[in-house]
N, C-alpha and C positions, 0 to 999 in steps of 0.2 A: 308549097306554102298554102295554108288554109285561109280562105278569105270568106267573110260573111258580108253581104251587101243587102241593102234594102232598096227596093224599087217600087215607088208608088204604094208604100205600105206593105208590100209583099217581100218576104225574106227570100233571097236568092243565094244558095250556097255554091261556092266554087271550090274544087279540090284540084290543086296542081301538083303533079308528081315531082318530087325532089330527086332529079336524076343523079345528082352528085352523091347523095347518100346511097342510092342503089348501086352506082358504079363502084363505090368504095367498100361495099358490103358492110356498111356500118349499121349499128343498131341504135335506135332512139331509146333514150331512157323513158320510163313511164313518167307521167306527169300528174300533179295534183293541182287543183285550183282551176281557174278559168282557162279554157283552151286557147283563147286569143291573148296576144301580148301587146297589141296596139289597137287604138281606136282613134278615129279622126275627131271625136267629140262633137260631131254635128248632130242636130236633131233629126229624128226620123222625118222624112224618108231618105235622108242623105247620109245615114250612118254607115260607116264602113269599119269592119273589124278584121284584123289579120293576125295570124300567128307568125311573127317575124323571127322570133328567137327560139332556138332549139338546143338541146344538148345531145351529142351522139358519142358513141364509143365503138371501138372495134372489139373483137372477141376477147383479146387480151385484157382490155380495160374492164370489160364486164366480169371477167374472172377475178381480176385484181380488186374490184370494188363491187361485190355482189349486192350490197345494201344501197347502192346509189339510186337516187331519184331526182326529179326536177319538180320544183314547185313554182307556180306563177303567183307572185304576191300582189295584193291589192295596193293601189296607189290612186290618190285622188288629185294630185297636183301635176300630173304629167299625162301625156297621151301614150306613153310606153309603160308597161308593167315590168318590173324587174323579175328576173328569174333567179331562183335559188337552186344551186346545184349542190346537193349533199352527197358526199362520197361515203360517209360513215352512217347514214341513216338518221342523222339528227335533223329534226324538223325546225323550221324557223321559229315557231311559237315556243320551242323549248330553250331558245337562246335568251339569256337575260340581257337587259339593257336595250331591248328593242324599242325603237321610237314609238311612243304612244300614238294611236290613231286619234284624230280630232273627235271630241265629244262635246256637245253643248251641255253646259252645266246649268242646272235649274237655279242654283244660287245666284247666277248672273242676273236673273230677272228682277232680283230685289234691288239692284243698283240702277238708278235712273239713267245712267250713261249707256247702258246696254242697248236700249231702244235706239238711241242716237247713233251708236256704232253700226247697228244693222241698217238703219235708214241711210246712213252715208254710203255704205257698201252698195246698196241697191240703187242709189241715185247716180252711180257712175255709168257712163255709156258703154254697156256690154252688149255683145252679140248674141249671147244665149243664156239660158237658165243655168247651165254649168258654170259659165263665167261669173254670174251673180253669186252663186253658191260658193265658188272658190274665193271670190273677193270677201264675202262675209266670213268665211272660215279664217282667212288670213288676218282680217281686221280684228275679229274677236280674239284670236290667239294672241296677237300683239297687245290688244287692250287688256287681256287677262294678265299677261306678264307684267305690264306697266302698273296696273291697278292693284292686283292681288299678289303678285310675285309667285314664288314657288311655295305654295302652302304646305305640300308634303314635306319639303326640306325643312321649313320652319317648324313644323310639328315634330319632326325627328330631332331637331336641335333642342326644342323645349323638353321633349321626352328625356333626352340625354341629361339635361340640366337637372330635372327633377329626380332622375335615377341616381345622380351623383350626390344629392343632398341627403 
């Protein structure tokens, strides 16, 4: 298991041999993305990151799936990053209907309630900056759905109505 620790502002790297993989003569698939799959989400100098999740194969699996690879996906709402194991070489970004990552919309600033939603999120008793950001993201997402609805879906419906006339 690979672990990254911070001690008094200095990065300390630890590498622990995975004896099970060695004993089984397994091969690790290559990976894309961040090397670590878990973070304790604490502020430095107490940050700990670890690679807890891996994908392995024996020689037969590697022969059967020569395009296989592992991708560590980004996630902001959990301390664990999901791993994507592709056996056919298809990348996660190539898959349609992937859940959109949160993005702050500039149009929200024109609504007076936006400032209130952000202020409410930051007024909650949180332990860290990450907690405040997460609360803001959740509240803005909920407010967006309640106030604006699914604008893309509405535009598609209107576009279909105009095309039909």
